[in-house]
Phi, psi and omega in degrees: 000324179297321179293317178299318182294320178295316179297322179296319179296321180296315179298326181286322185282328184300309178298324181298314178298316181300316180294319179298317180295316180296317181294316180299319178297316181297314180291318178299317180300317183283308186288322186266332184248297186292316182301300179300321178297316177298315180299312183293327181281327182272330182301310178300324181295313180297318179296316181293323180297315180288324175298318178296325177296316178297318179297319179298315178297317180300314182291324176296313180294323177299315180295319180298314182294317179296320177294325178301309180292323179297318179291323178292324175299318179294321179298311184291328176294315179295320180299320182291337179265354183296132181303329179296314180294313182298319180283322186281329186301308179295329180289316175297319182296316180294316181292323178297315182288335180284316184209005180084186186290336182268000179291141178302327179294319179293316180298326179294316177298317181295321180298325184276311187267336182305308179298328179292319178289326177295322177299315179299318180300313182291325181295327185254005175070024178286158175274325179197159174230130178242148172244126183236130182279178185293341179273357177095006180277132176276102189265349179204147172213132178304317173251132179286118175222191187294340182283334187299126179087354178273167179251129186271000173270316185223009179279189184296334184253016183294331181264359176281175181302320181295325178292318181294315181291329175296312184297322176286328183286349176299324185253328185213165172294132186221138174241143177271167167287181178298140179223150180279137178246112184294326185298316182257359178058044179205174181272152181219164165254150175243127177242134183229148178211145179288149180243126180240149173273186186291344178266007181070026175273135180288125179260333182154211184224141171255134182237131179243138175263121181252124184293148180299330182301337180295332179251340181300329182303329181292331184268341179277345177272103184236044180299131178083004180253009171065207185276338185242004178290148181208145177237125180210166183238142175233137179274176181290353174268005179073013177259145183294141177252006181226172178273135178287139178287336190254349180247136183282330181283162179295133181247349183292121182062014180237327182266117178274128181236102182243058181271171181296324179296316179295316180300317182292321179293321179291341173279358177097011184263147176242129185196174172230122183219158169271114182222177172262135181272191184290349174267002184066033179250135178297129181222160169263115189241128174252119188227158180198147171286146175268076191282353181260008177273135187283317193250356178230148178248095184241156171235147183249135179231132173239123185215163177213145179304137183299324181299320180280322182302316184258021178300320177301328178292318178297319179295319178297316179299314179298318179298319180295321179293319181294317178299317178300316179296321179296314180299317179296320180293314180298317180297317180297315180296318179299315180296321179301310183292325177294316180295317180297319179295316180296321182295318178298318180295317179294322177296319181294317178297320181295320180295318179295317179297000000 
């Protein structure tokens, strides 16, 4: 009986060992070899694909912003050469000095040239157009506001953006950084250009107010950047030049951003790095200086939260773990039923024997 019992145990154990070995090989092959190999080969590809996407968005936005300023330079240059501006500026200046804005002579000039300049304003989407004579007097504005009639050399607004851009605009085309406009309760750009007559005599300066909304559209388009993607600009004073996607309060010229990405971009470097953003959140950031802008020193940043950027990698890792667990479970269940079936068969053979 002892010999029969031993032989029965051997018959029972052999299939069990075989199943365990086969199961172990299958699980080991997937979890230790195939799983990690798949993960290691796909992760760099996924990271590079999203990094390339951020770089593409950064370069597209950079080109859009550069083209925006290039076109505005062209617009203000054309405006300064426009016959309506060349003819009207000295007439407005003479009428203003003779009797002011309420003088019949001034009103006559305004009746003729005002609608023409207003048409130019509407056609180009400007907020306002000013004519300033060589002495610094603001002698005309399509829209009457606080600047009208003031002197930009020594008046109340001489140290404001409009005063600064006028002084530079006497000699060359000049654009200001963002400035607050109380009239429309929003930010604007100011562009200025000298106005000459046909004899090349300087008549004064034409100044155009360009609304912030003209450039804001570039930053509100965030296709492919998910729920946490953001495009923004920072000046060389480290203050934001755009609206934050995540903060409700105004951030333009109010939120200081002194992150490593901003610092590196202001040094003239273009790169993609994992850094912490102004919310102290880890992000994948693609940044670059806007080095082709003449009058402003800005840097452009395109970023997305690291958690969202690398979410596909986390999904892949989770999927591999789940697949491995499923394979292990199926193998274990299979082994259980095979062993149970073999045990029943051996018990039956022993009983018959």
